[in-house]
PQR file with spaces between the fields and no chain letter, atoms N, CA, C, O and H, PARSE charges and radii, in Angstrom:
ATOM       1  N    UNK     1      -4.026    8.809   22.740 -0.4000 1.5000
ATOM       2  CA   UNK     1      -3.509   10.117   23.086 -0.0000 2.0000
ATOM       3  C    UNK     1      -3.273   10.901   21.796  0.5500 1.7000
ATOM       4  O    UNK     1      -2.662   10.388   20.858 -0.5500 1.4000
ATOM       5  N    UNK     2      -3.752   12.132   21.748 -0.4000 1.5000
ATOM       6  CA   UNK     2      -3.561   12.959   20.559 -0.0000 2.0000
ATOM       7  C    UNK     2      -2.222   13.668   20.626  0.5500 1.7000
ATOM       8  O    UNK     2      -1.746   14.046   21.696 -0.5500 1.4000
ATOM       9  H    UNK     2      -4.248   12.549   22.510  0.4000 1.0000
ATOM      10  N    UNK     3      -1.639   13.834   19.471 -0.4000 1.5000
ATOM      11  CA   UNK     3      -0.349   14.504   19.371 -0.0000 2.0000
ATOM      12  C    UNK     3      -0.560   16.010   19.413  0.5500 1.7000
ATOM      13  O    UNK     3      -1.373   16.546   18.661 -0.5500 1.4000
ATOM      14  H    UNK     3      -2.026   13.527   18.601  0.4000 1.0000
ATOM      15  N    UNK     4       0.162   16.688   20.281 -0.4000 1.5000
ATOM      16  CA   UNK     4       0.086   18.136   20.367 -0.0000 2.0000
ATOM      17  C    UNK     4       0.950   18.742   19.261  0.5500 1.7000
ATOM      18  O    UNK     4       2.089   18.325   19.053 -0.5500 1.4000
ATOM      19  H    UNK     4       0.823   16.252   20.892  0.4000 1.0000
ATOM      20  N    UNK     5       0.402   19.721   18.561 -0.4000 1.5000
ATOM      21  CA   UNK     5       1.147   20.387   17.508 -0.0000 2.0000
ATOM      22  C    UNK     5       2.202   21.297   18.120  0.5500 1.7000
ATOM      23  O    UNK     5       1.940   22.008   19.091 -0.5500 1.4000
ATOM      24  H    UNK     5      -0.524   20.060   18.730  0.4000 1.0000
ATOM      25  N    UNK     6       3.390   21.264   17.544 -0.4000 1.5000
ATOM      26  CA   UNK     6       4.487   22.077   18.033 -0.0000 2.0000
ATOM      27  C    UNK     6       5.026   22.905   16.879  0.5500 1.7000
ATOM      28  O    UNK     6       5.263   22.386   15.788 -0.5500 1.4000
ATOM      29  H    UNK     6       3.602   20.687   16.756  0.4000 1.0000
ATOM      30  N    UNK     7       5.216   24.178   17.124 -0.4000 1.5000
ATOM      31  CA   UNK     7       5.728   25.071   16.083 -0.0000 2.0000
ATOM      32  C    UNK     7       7.121   25.559   16.463  0.5500 1.7000
ATOM      33  O    UNK     7       7.437   25.743   17.639 -0.5500 1.4000
ATOM      34  H    UNK     7       5.024   24.599   18.010  0.4000 1.0000
ATOM      35  N    UNK     8       7.943   25.763   15.438 -0.4000 1.5000
ATOM      36  CA   UNK     8       9.248   26.375   15.631 -0.0000 2.0000
ATOM      37  C    UNK     8       9.442   27.409   14.527  0.5500 1.7000
ATOM      38  O    UNK     8       8.830   27.327   13.462 -0.5500 1.4000
ATOM      39  H    UNK     8       7.686   25.613   14.483  0.4000 1.0000
ATOM      40  N    UNK     9      10.289   28.364   14.798 -0.4000 1.5000
ATOM      41  CA   UNK     9      10.679   29.327   13.785 -0.0000 2.0000
ATOM      42  C    UNK     9      12.175   29.169   13.578  0.5500 1.7000
ATOM      43  O    UNK     9      12.952   29.180   14.533 -0.5500 1.4000
ATOM      44  H    UNK     9      10.786   28.431   15.663  0.4000 1.0000
ATOM      45  N    UNK    10      12.567   29.022   12.327 -0.4000 1.5000
ATOM      46  CA   UNK    10      13.971   28.786   12.022 -0.0000 2.0000
ATOM      47  C    UNK    10      14.410   29.758   10.934  0.5500 1.7000
ATOM      48  O    UNK    10      13.755   29.878    9.899 -0.5500 1.4000
ATOM      49  H    UNK    10      11.936   29.013   11.551  0.4000 1.0000
ATOM      50  N    UNK    11      15.515   30.446   11.171 -0.4000 1.5000
ATOM      51  CA   UNK    11      16.108   31.300   10.147 -0.0000 2.0000
ATOM      52  C    UNK    11      17.101   30.429    9.383  0.5500 1.7000
ATOM      53  O    UNK    11      18.169   30.098    9.898 -0.5500 1.4000
ATOM      54  H    UNK    11      16.047   30.349   12.012  0.4000 1.0000
ATOM      55  N    UNK    12      16.747   30.065    8.162 -0.4000 1.5000
ATOM      56  CA   UNK    12      17.608   29.187    7.376 -0.0000 2.0000
ATOM      57  C    UNK    12      18.806   29.915    6.784  0.5500 1.7000
ATOM      58  O    UNK    12      19.739   29.285    6.287 -0.5500 1.4000
ATOM      59  H    UNK    12      15.880   30.334    7.743  0.4000 1.0000
ATOM      60  N    UNK    13      18.778   31.222    6.838 -0.4000 1.5000
ATOM      61  CA   UNK    13      19.926   31.997    6.390 -0.0000 2.0000
ATOM      62  C    UNK    13      20.091   32.082    4.881  0.5500 1.7000
ATOM      63  O    UNK    13      21.092   32.600    4.387 -0.5500 1.4000
ATOM      64  H    UNK    13      18.019   31.734    7.242  0.4000 1.0000
ATOM      65  N    UNK    14      19.110   31.574    4.153 -0.4000 1.5000
ATOM      66  CA   UNK    14      19.235   31.579    2.696 -0.0000 2.0000
ATOM      67  C    UNK    14      17.858   31.545    2.060  0.5500 1.7000
ATOM      68  O    UNK    14      17.114   30.576    2.209 -0.5500 1.4000
ATOM      69  H    UNK    14      18.297   31.152    4.554  0.4000 1.0000
ATOM      70  N    UNK    15      17.528   32.613    1.349 -0.4000 1.5000
ATOM      71  CA   UNK    15      16.245   32.626    0.633 -0.0000 2.0000
ATOM      72  C    UNK    15      16.230   31.588   -0.464  0.5500 1.7000
ATOM      73  O    UNK    15      15.177   31.039   -0.785 -0.5500 1.4000
ATOM      74  H    UNK    15      18.132   33.401    1.228  0.4000 1.0000
ATOM      75  N    UNK    16      17.396   31.308   -1.049 -0.4000 1.5000
ATOM      76  CA   UNK    16      17.476   30.304   -2.101 -0.0000 2.0000
ATOM      77  C    UNK    16      17.107   28.924   -1.558  0.5500 1.7000
ATOM      78  O    UNK    16      16.439   28.148   -2.240 -0.5500 1.4000
ATOM      79  H    UNK    16      18.252   31.755   -0.788  0.4000 1.0000
ATOM      80  N    UNK    17      17.541   28.616   -0.332 -0.4000 1.5000
ATOM      81  CA   UNK    17      17.205   27.333    0.283 -0.0000 2.0000
ATOM      82  C    UNK    17      15.706   27.233    0.530  0.5500 1.7000
ATOM      83  O    UNK    17      15.097   26.197    0.267 -0.5500 1.4000
ATOM      84  H    UNK    17      18.084   29.247    0.222  0.4000 1.0000
ATOM      85  N    UNK    18      15.116   28.305    1.035 -0.4000 1.5000
ATOM      86  CA   UNK    18      13.669   28.320    1.288 -0.0000 2.0000
ATOM      87  C    UNK    18      12.918   28.123   -0.026  0.5500 1.7000
ATOM      88  O    UNK    18      11.975   27.335   -0.087 -0.5500 1.4000
ATOM      89  H    UNK    18      15.611   29.147    1.249  0.4000 1.0000
ATOM      90  N    UNK    19      13.325   28.826   -1.066 -0.4000 1.5000
ATOM      91  CA   UNK    19      12.670   28.684   -2.375 -0.0000 2.0000
ATOM      92  C    UNK    19      12.820   27.263   -2.904  0.5500 1.7000
ATOM      93  O    UNK    19      11.870   26.693   -3.440 -0.5500 1.4000
ATOM      94  H    UNK    19      14.091   29.466   -1.016  0.4000 1.0000
ATOM      95  N    UNK    20      14.009   26.694   -2.754 -0.4000 1.5000
ATOM      96  CA   UNK    20      14.253   25.337   -3.245 -0.0000 2.0000
ATOM      97  C    UNK    20      13.357   24.326   -2.529  0.5500 1.7000
ATOM      98  O    UNK    20      12.825   23.415   -3.163 -0.5500 1.4000
ATOM      99  H    UNK    20      14.781   27.157   -2.318  0.4000 1.0000
ATOM     100  N    UNK    21      13.188   24.477   -1.228 -0.4000 1.5000
ATOM     101  CA   UNK    21      12.332   23.561   -0.475 -0.0000 2.0000
ATOM     102  C    UNK    21      10.876   23.729   -0.903  0.5500 1.7000
ATOM     103  O    UNK    21      10.158   22.742   -1.064 -0.5500 1.4000
ATOM     104  H    UNK    21      13.620   25.217   -0.713  0.4000 1.0000
ATOM     105  N    UNK    22      10.441   24.973   -1.086 -0.4000 1.5000
ATOM     106  CA   UNK    22       9.063   25.216   -1.525 -0.0000 2.0000
ATOM     107  C    UNK    22       8.820   24.634   -2.914  0.5500 1.7000
ATOM     108  O    UNK    22       7.774   24.032   -3.155 -0.5500 1.4000
ATOM     109  H    UNK    22      11.024   25.774   -0.956  0.4000 1.0000
ATOM     110  N    UNK    23       9.765   24.806   -3.823 -0.4000 1.5000
ATOM     111  CA   UNK    23       9.634   24.260   -5.175 -0.0000 2.0000
ATOM     112  C    UNK    23       9.589   22.733   -5.124  0.5500 1.7000
ATOM     113  O    UNK    23       8.762   22.108   -5.788 -0.5500 1.4000
ATOM     114  H    UNK    23      10.614   25.295   -3.627  0.4000 1.0000
ATOM     115  N    UNK    24      10.479   22.140   -4.335 -0.4000 1.5000
ATOM     116  CA   UNK    24      10.496   20.677   -4.202 -0.0000 2.0000
ATOM     117  C    UNK    24       9.172   20.176   -3.649  0.5500 1.7000
ATOM     118  O    UNK    24       8.664   19.146   -4.092 -0.5500 1.4000
ATOM     119  H    UNK    24      11.151   22.648   -3.795  0.4000 1.0000
ATOM     120  N    UNK    25       8.610   20.890   -2.688 -0.4000 1.5000
ATOM     121  CA   UNK    25       7.329   20.489   -2.106 -0.0000 2.0000
ATOM     122  C    UNK    25       6.229   20.487   -3.163  0.5500 1.7000
ATOM     123  O    UNK    25       5.442   19.545   -3.250 -0.5500 1.4000
ATOM     124  H    UNK    25       9.023   21.727   -2.327  0.4000 1.0000
ATOM     125  N    UNK    26       6.182   21.543   -3.960 -0.4000 1.5000
ATOM     126  CA   UNK    26       5.163   21.630   -5.017 -0.0000 2.0000
ATOM     127  C    UNK    26       5.377   20.520   -6.040  0.5500 1.7000
ATOM     128  O    UNK    26       4.427   19.842   -6.431 -0.5500 1.4000
ATOM     129  H    UNK    26       6.821   22.308   -3.889  0.4000 1.0000
ATOM     130  N    UNK    27       6.610   20.335   -6.470 -0.4000 1.5000
ATOM     131  CA   UNK    27       6.899   19.321   -7.486 -0.0000 2.0000
ATOM     132  C    UNK    27       6.564   17.913   -7.004  0.5500 1.7000
ATOM     133  O    UNK    27       6.161   17.063   -7.798 -0.5500 1.4000
ATOM     134  H    UNK    27       7.382   20.886   -6.153  0.4000 1.0000
ATOM     135  N    UNK    28       6.730   17.665   -5.708 -0.4000 1.5000
ATOM     136  CA   UNK    28       6.476   16.334   -5.150 -0.0000 2.0000
ATOM     137  C    UNK    28       5.061   16.191   -4.601  0.5500 1.7000
ATOM     138  O    UNK    28       4.677   15.116   -4.139 -0.5500 1.4000
ATOM     139  H    UNK    28       7.057   18.356   -5.063  0.4000 1.0000
ATOM     140  N    UNK    29       4.287   17.275   -4.651 -0.4000 1.5000
ATOM     141  CA   UNK    29       2.926   17.223   -4.128 -0.0000 2.0000
ATOM     142  C    UNK    29       2.898   17.025   -2.620  0.5500 1.7000
ATOM     143  O    UNK    29       2.022   16.343   -2.089 -0.5500 1.4000
ATOM     144  H    UNK    29       4.600   18.147   -5.027  0.4000 1.0000
ATOM     145  N    UNK    30       3.854   17.621   -1.942 -0.4000 1.5000
ATOM     146  CA   UNK    30       3.976   17.493   -0.489 -0.0000 2.0000
ATOM     147  C    UNK    30       3.991   18.874    0.138  0.5500 1.7000
ATOM     148  O    UNK    30       4.038   19.887   -0.560 -0.5500 1.4000
ATOM     149  H    UNK    30       4.567   18.175   -2.373  0.4000 1.0000
ATOM     150  N    UNK    31       3.951   18.904    1.451 -0.4000 1.5000
ATOM     151  CA   UNK    31       4.055   20.180    2.154 -0.0000 2.0000
ATOM     152  C    UNK    31       5.497   20.404    2.597  0.5500 1.7000
ATOM     153  O    UNK    31       6.272   19.458    2.743 -0.5500 1.4000
ATOM     154  H    UNK    31       3.913   18.082    2.018  0.4000 1.0000
ATOM     155  N    UNK    32       5.839   21.667    2.807 -0.4000 1.5000
ATOM     156  CA   UNK    32       7.156   21.993    3.347 -0.0000 2.0000
ATOM     157  C    UNK    32       7.309   21.315    4.704  0.5500 1.7000
ATOM     158  O    UNK    32       8.378   20.801    5.034 -0.5500 1.4000
ATOM     159  H    UNK    32       5.209   22.435    2.688  0.4000 1.0000
ATOM     160  N    UNK    33       6.245   21.317    5.476 -0.4000 1.5000
ATOM     161  CA   UNK    33       6.260   20.676    6.800 -0.0000 2.0000
ATOM     162  C    UNK    33       6.684   19.213    6.686  0.5500 1.7000
ATOM     163  O    UNK    33       7.540   18.751    7.440 -0.5500 1.4000
ATOM     164  H    UNK    33       5.377   21.735    5.208  0.4000 1.0000
ATOM     165  N    UNK    34       6.082   18.485    5.740 -0.4000 1.5000
ATOM     166  CA   UNK    34       6.417   17.074    5.554 -0.0000 2.0000
ATOM     167  C    UNK    34       7.889   16.881    5.191  0.5500 1.7000
ATOM     168  O    UNK    34       8.548   15.970    5.691 -0.5500 1.4000
ATOM     169  H    UNK    34       5.386   18.861    5.127  0.4000 1.0000
ATOM     170  N    UNK    35       8.390   17.745    4.318 -0.4000 1.5000
ATOM     171  CA   UNK    35       9.786   17.645    3.894 -0.0000 2.0000
ATOM     172  C    UNK    35      10.728   17.921    5.060  0.5500 1.7000
ATOM     173  O    UNK    35      11.724   17.218    5.230 -0.5500 1.4000
ATOM     174  H    UNK    35       7.855   18.485    3.911  0.4000 1.0000
ATOM     175  N    UNK    36      10.428   18.927    5.854 -0.4000 1.5000
ATOM     176  CA   UNK    36      11.276   19.262    7.004 -0.0000 2.0000
ATOM     177  C    UNK    36      11.244   18.135    8.032  0.5500 1.7000
ATOM     178  O    UNK    36      12.283   17.766    8.579 -0.5500 1.4000
ATOM     179  H    UNK    36       9.620   19.498    5.715  0.4000 1.0000
ATOM     180  N    UNK    37      10.050   17.582    8.300 -0.4000 1.5000
ATOM     181  CA   UNK    37       9.945   16.471    9.249 -0.0000 2.0000
ATOM     182  C    UNK    37      10.770   15.285    8.758  0.5500 1.7000
ATOM     183  O    UNK    37      11.499   14.669    9.537 -0.5500 1.4000
ATOM     184  H    UNK    37       9.206   17.881    7.856  0.4000 1.0000
ATOM     185  N    UNK    38      10.657   14.963    7.469 -0.4000 1.5000
ATOM     186  CA   UNK    38      11.424   13.846    6.912 -0.0000 2.0000
ATOM     187  C    UNK    38      12.930   14.095    7.042  0.5500 1.7000
ATOM     188  O    UNK    38      13.682   13.201    7.432 -0.5500 1.4000
ATOM     189  H    UNK    38      10.065   15.463    6.837  0.4000 1.0000
ATOM     190  N    UNK    39      13.358   15.301    6.717 -0.4000 1.5000
ATOM     191  CA   UNK    39      14.783   15.627    6.781 -0.0000 2.0000
ATOM     192  C    UNK    39      15.312   15.530    8.220  0.5500 1.7000
ATOM     193  O    UNK    39      16.383   14.972    8.456 -0.5500 1.4000
ATOM     194  H    UNK    39      12.748   16.028    6.401  0.4000 1.0000
ATOM     195  N    UNK    40      14.558   16.075    9.168 -0.4000 1.5000
ATOM     196  CA   UNK    40      15.007   16.026   10.562 -0.0000 2.0000
ATOM     197  C    UNK    40      14.988   14.599   11.101  0.5500 1.7000
ATOM     198  O    UNK    40      15.883   14.202   11.848 -0.5500 1.4000
ATOM     199  H    UNK    40      13.687   16.528    8.976  0.4000 1.0000
ATOM     200  N    UNK    41      13.979   13.834   10.726 -0.4000 1.5000
ATOM     201  CA   UNK    41      13.903   12.440   11.165 -0.0000 2.0000
ATOM     202  C    UNK    41      15.095   11.649   10.636  0.5500 1.7000
ATOM     203  O    UNK    41      15.708   10.873   11.370 -0.5500 1.4000
ATOM     204  H    UNK    41      13.252   14.156   10.120  0.4000 1.0000
ATOM     205  N    UNK    42      15.421   11.849    9.356 -0.4000 1.5000
ATOM     206  CA   UNK    42      16.583   11.175    8.771 -0.0000 2.0000
ATOM     207  C    UNK    42      17.869   11.576    9.494  0.5500 1.7000
ATOM     208  O    UNK    42      18.712   10.731    9.793 -0.5500 1.4000
ATOM     209  H    UNK    42      14.924   12.479    8.760  0.4000 1.0000
ATOM     210  N    UNK    43      18.007   12.859    9.768 -0.4000 1.5000
ATOM     211  CA   UNK    43      19.213   13.382   10.402 -0.0000 2.0000
ATOM     212  C    UNK    43      19.392   12.834   11.810  0.5500 1.7000
ATOM     213  O    UNK    43      20.519   12.645   12.266 -0.5500 1.4000
ATOM     214  H    UNK    43      17.321   13.546    9.525  0.4000 1.0000
ATOM     215  N    UNK    44      18.284   12.579   12.499 -0.4000 1.5000
ATOM     216  CA   UNK    44      18.347   12.095   13.873 -0.0000 2.0000
ATOM     217  C    UNK    44      18.424   10.574   13.991  0.5500 1.7000
ATOM     218  O    UNK    44      18.511   10.051   15.103 -0.5500 1.4000
ATOM     219  H    UNK    44      17.368   12.732   12.128  0.4000 1.0000
ATOM     220  N    UNK    45      18.393    9.864   12.882 -0.4000 1.5000
ATOM     221  CA   UNK    45      18.477    8.396   12.930 -0.0000 2.0000
ATOM     222  C    UNK    45      19.809    7.965   13.534  0.5500 1.7000
ATOM     223  O    UNK    45      20.814    8.666   13.419 -0.5500 1.4000
ATOM     224  H    UNK    45      18.322   10.288   11.980  0.4000 1.0000
ATOM     225  N    UNK    46      19.799    6.795   14.182 -0.4000 1.5000
ATOM     226  CA   UNK    46      21.049    6.278   14.762 -0.0000 2.0000
ATOM     227  C    UNK    46      22.160    6.221   13.719  0.5500 1.7000
ATOM     228  O    UNK    46      21.951    5.782   12.588 -0.5500 1.4000
ATOM     229  H    UNK    46      18.983    6.225   14.276  0.4000 1.0000
ATOM     230  N    UNK    47      23.332    6.669   14.120 -0.4000 1.5000
ATOM     231  CA   UNK    47      24.488    6.641   13.239 -0.0000 2.0000
ATOM     232  C    UNK    47      24.583    7.817   12.297  0.5500 1.7000
ATOM     233  O    UNK    47      25.602    7.978   11.626 -0.5500 1.4000
ATOM     234  H    UNK    47      23.501    7.026   15.039  0.4000 1.0000
ATOM     235  N    UNK    48      23.551    8.651   12.222 -0.4000 1.5000
ATOM     236  CA   UNK    48      23.557    9.784   11.294 -0.0000 2.0000
ATOM     237  C    UNK    48      24.182   11.034   11.910  0.5500 1.7000
ATOM     238  O    UNK    48      24.771   11.849   11.201 -0.5500 1.4000
ATOM     239  H    UNK    48      22.723    8.520   12.768  0.4000 1.0000
ATOM     240  N    UNK    49      24.054   11.185   13.225 -0.4000 1.5000
ATOM     241  CA   UNK    49      24.576   12.403   13.852 -0.0000 2.0000
ATOM     242  C    UNK    49      26.094   12.306   13.999  0.5500 1.7000
ATOM     243  O    UNK    49      26.644   11.216   14.155 -0.5500 1.4000
ATOM     244  H    UNK    49      23.575   10.523   13.802  0.4000 1.0000
ATOM     245  N    UNK    50      26.755   13.446   13.948 -0.4000 1.5000
ATOM     246  CA   UNK    50      28.210   13.457   14.039 -0.0000 2.0000
ATOM     247  C    UNK    50      28.705   13.034   15.416  0.5500 1.7000
ATOM     248  O    UNK    50      29.850   12.605   15.562 -0.5500 1.4000
ATOM     249  H    UNK    50      26.308   14.331   13.821  0.4000 1.0000
ATOM     250  N    UNK    51      27.837   13.154   16.436 -0.4000 1.5000
ATOM     251  CA   UNK    51      28.249   12.769   17.789 -0.0000 2.0000
ATOM     252  C    UNK    51      27.997   11.296   18.071  0.5500 1.7000
ATOM     253  O    UNK    51      28.424   10.780   19.103 -0.5500 1.4000
ATOM     254  H    UNK    51      26.907   13.502   16.317  0.4000 1.0000
ATOM     255  N    UNK    52      27.296   10.604   17.148 -0.4000 1.5000
ATOM     256  CA   UNK    52      27.000    9.195   17.355 -0.0000 2.0000
ATOM     257  C    UNK    52      25.832    8.953   18.291  0.5500 1.7000
ATOM     258  O    UNK    52      25.523    7.807   18.619 -0.5500 1.4000
ATOM     259  H    UNK    52      26.949   11.023   16.309  0.4000 1.0000
ATOM     260  N    UNK    53      25.180   10.024   18.724 -0.4000 1.5000
ATOM     261  CA   UNK    53      24.041    9.892   19.631 -0.0000 2.0000
ATOM     262  C    UNK    53      22.858    9.271   18.918  0.5500 1.7000
ATOM     263  O    UNK    53      22.659    9.505   17.726 -0.5500 1.4000
ATOM     264  H    UNK    53      25.431   10.955   18.458  0.4000 1.0000
ATOM     265  N    UNK    54      22.069    8.481   19.632 -0.4000 1.5000
ATOM     266  CA   UNK    54      20.837    7.913   19.088 -0.0000 2.0000
ATOM     267  C    UNK    54      19.685    8.752   19.634  0.5500 1.7000
ATOM     268  O    UNK    54      19.049    8.394   20.625 -0.5500 1.4000
ATOM     269  H    UNK    54      22.231    8.291   20.600  0.4000 1.0000
ATOM     270  N    UNK    55      19.436    9.871   18.968 -0.4000 1.5000
ATOM     271  CA   UNK    55      18.419   10.800   19.439 -0.0000 2.0000
ATOM     272  C    UNK    55      17.017   10.219   19.372  0.5500 1.7000
ATOM     273  O    UNK    55      16.183   10.526   20.224 -0.5500 1.4000
ATOM     274  H    UNK    55      19.953   10.161   18.163  0.4000 1.0000
ATOM     275  N    UNK    56      16.744    9.387   18.379 -0.4000 1.5000
ATOM     276  CA   UNK    56      15.417    8.784   18.264 -0.0000 2.0000
ATOM     277  C    UNK    56      15.111    7.936   19.494  0.5500 1.7000
ATOM     278  O    UNK    56      13.992    7.969   20.005 -0.5500 1.4000
ATOM     279  H    UNK    56      17.422    9.138   17.687  0.4000 1.0000
ATOM     280  N    UNK    57      16.091    7.183   19.969 -0.4000 1.5000
ATOM     281  CA   UNK    57      15.886    6.366   21.176 -0.0000 2.0000
ATOM     282  C    UNK    57      15.681    7.246   22.402  0.5500 1.7000
ATOM     283  O    UNK    57      14.874    6.929   23.277 -0.5500 1.4000
ATOM     284  H    UNK    57      17.000    7.156   19.553  0.4000 1.0000
ATOM     285  N    UNK    58      16.411    8.345   22.458 -0.4000 1.5000
ATOM     286  CA   UNK    58      16.249    9.275   23.583 -0.0000 2.0000
ATOM     287  C    UNK    58      14.836    9.845   23.604  0.5500 1.7000
ATOM     288  O    UNK    58      14.205    9.911   24.659 -0.5500 1.4000
ATOM     289  H    UNK    58      17.066    8.602   21.747  0.4000 1.0000
ATOM     290  N    UNK    59      14.346   10.251   22.457 -0.4000 1.5000
ATOM     291  CA   UNK    59      13.002   10.824   22.356 -0.0000 2.0000
ATOM     292  C    UNK    59      11.960    9.775   22.707  0.5500 1.7000
ATOM     293  O    UNK    59      10.989   10.071   23.403 -0.5500 1.4000
ATOM     294  H    UNK    59      14.859   10.197   21.600  0.4000 1.0000
ATOM     295  N    UNK    60      12.155    8.548   22.230 -0.4000 1.5000
ATOM     296  CA   UNK    60      11.231    7.458   22.539 -0.0000 2.0000
ATOM     297  C    UNK    60      11.177    7.215   24.045  0.5500 1.7000
ATOM     298  O    UNK    60      10.097    7.027   24.605 -0.5500 1.4000
ATOM     299  H    UNK    60      12.944    8.307   21.665  0.4000 1.0000
ATOM     300  N    UNK    61      12.326    7.219   24.693 -0.4000 1.5000
ATOM     301  CA   UNK    61      12.386    7.013   26.145 -0.0000 2.0000
ATOM     302  C    UNK    61      11.670    8.138   26.883  0.5500 1.7000
ATOM     303  O    UNK    61      10.932    7.882   27.835 -0.5500 1.4000
ATOM     304  H    UNK    61      13.203    7.371   24.238  0.4000 1.0000
ATOM     305  N    UNK    62      11.877    9.368   26.459 -0.4000 1.5000
ATOM     306  CA   UNK    62      11.204   10.515   27.082 -0.0000 2.0000
ATOM     307  C    UNK    62       9.691   10.395   26.924  0.5500 1.7000
ATOM     308  O    UNK    62       8.946   10.628   27.876 -0.5500 1.4000
ATOM     309  H    UNK    62      12.477    9.576   25.686  0.4000 1.0000
ATOM     310  N    UNK    63       9.232   10.029   25.713 -0.4000 1.5000
ATOM     311  CA   UNK    63       7.791    9.887   25.479 -0.0000 2.0000
ATOM     312  C    UNK    63       7.187    8.787   26.341  0.5500 1.7000
ATOM     313  O    UNK    63       6.079    8.950   26.851 -0.5500 1.4000
ATOM     314  H    UNK    63       9.837    9.840   24.940  0.4000 1.0000
ATOM     315  N    UNK    64       7.888    7.675   26.514 -0.4000 1.5000
ATOM     316  CA   UNK    64       7.401    6.594   27.374 -0.0000 2.0000
ATOM     317  C    UNK    64       7.325    7.067   28.827  0.5500 1.7000
ATOM     318  O    UNK    64       6.362    6.772   29.536 -0.5500 1.4000
ATOM     319  H    UNK    64       8.789    7.543   26.099  0.4000 1.0000
ATOM     320  N    UNK    65       8.338    7.794   29.256 -0.4000 1.5000
ATOM     321  CA   UNK    65       8.368    8.321   30.618 -0.0000 2.0000
ATOM     322  C    UNK    65       7.196    9.276   30.851  0.5500 1.7000
ATOM     323  O    UNK    65       6.532    9.208   31.886 -0.5500 1.4000
ATOM     324  H    UNK    65       9.120    8.033   28.681  0.4000 1.0000
ATOM     325  N    UNK    66       6.946   10.162   29.893 -0.4000 1.5000
ATOM     326  CA   UNK    66       5.834   11.107   30.011 -0.0000 2.0000
ATOM     327  C    UNK    66       4.491   10.387   30.019  0.5500 1.7000
ATOM     328  O    UNK    66       3.587   10.765   30.764 -0.5500 1.4000
ATOM     329  H    UNK    66       7.485   10.217   29.052  0.4000 1.0000
ATOM     330  N    UNK    67       4.358    9.351   29.193 -0.4000 1.5000
ATOM     331  CA   UNK    67       3.104    8.601   29.140 -0.0000 2.0000
ATOM     332  C    UNK    67       2.823    7.923   30.476  0.5500 1.7000
ATOM     333  O    UNK    67       1.671    7.887   30.909 -0.5500 1.4000
ATOM     334  H    UNK    67       5.093    9.044   28.588  0.4000 1.0000
ATOM     335  N    UNK    68       3.826    7.395   31.129 -0.4000 1.5000
ATOM     336  CA   UNK    68       3.641    6.785   32.446 -0.0000 2.0000
ATOM     337  C    UNK    68       3.240    7.833   33.465  0.5500 1.7000
ATOM     338  O    UNK    68       2.408    7.565   34.333 -0.5500 1.4000
ATOM     339  H    UNK    68       4.762    7.425   30.777  0.4000 1.0000
ATOM     340  N    UNK    69       3.817    9.019   33.374 -0.4000 1.5000
ATOM     341  CA   UNK    69       3.474   10.100   34.297 -0.0000 2.0000
ATOM     342  C    UNK    69       2.035   10.537   34.149  0.5500 1.7000
ATOM     343  O    UNK    69       1.375   10.856   35.138 -0.5500 1.4000
ATOM     344  H    UNK    69       4.492    9.236   32.669  0.4000 1.0000
ATOM     345  N    UNK    70       1.543   10.555   32.927 -0.4000 1.5000
ATOM     346  CA   UNK    70       0.147   10.945   32.678 -0.0000 2.0000
ATOM     347  C    UNK    70      -0.825    9.897   33.160  0.5500 1.7000
ATOM     348  O    UNK    70      -1.954   10.233   33.516 -0.5500 1.4000
ATOM     349  H    UNK    70       2.079   10.296   32.123  0.4000 1.0000
ATOM     350  N    UNK    71      -0.428    8.636   33.184 -0.4000 1.5000
ATOM     351  CA   UNK    71      -1.296    7.561   33.632 -0.0000 2.0000
ATOM     352  C    UNK    71      -1.522    7.615   35.147  0.5500 1.7000
ATOM     353  O    UNK    71      -2.557    7.160   35.634 -0.5500 1.4000
ATOM     354  H    UNK    71       0.489    8.362   32.895  0.4000 1.0000
ATOM     355  N    UNK    72      -0.566    8.166   35.886 -0.4000 1.5000
ATOM     356  CA   UNK    72      -0.680    8.185   37.337 -0.0000 2.0000
ATOM     357  C    UNK    72      -1.528    9.345   37.844  0.5500 1.7000
ATOM     358  O    UNK    72      -1.786    9.452   39.042 -0.5500 1.4000
ATOM     359  H    UNK    72       0.274    8.536   35.490  0.4000 1.0000
ATOM     360  N    UNK    73      -1.958   10.206   36.940 -0.4000 1.5000
ATOM     361  CA   UNK    73      -2.752   11.383   37.341 -0.0000 2.0000
ATOM     362  C    UNK    73      -4.198   11.056   37.468  0.5500 1.7000
ATOM     363  O    UNK    73      -5.002   11.929   37.797 -0.5500 1.4000
ATOM     364  H    UNK    73      -1.748   10.119   35.966  0.4000 1.0000
């Protein structure tokens, strides 16, 4: 199954933050996209969220549920 690309628009509220991320991406030879994905993935890891939720497990469960639904079609 191919992964569908998903886009979001986010107002970071700080041009300095945007510049810092772009500079870090260039310095590390990475894309801004990769850095944002890494940051969000880290933030959503079990025990990282302030609410204690395990969002990664929730997303995994949703993806498994969707995959089963697609198989029955």
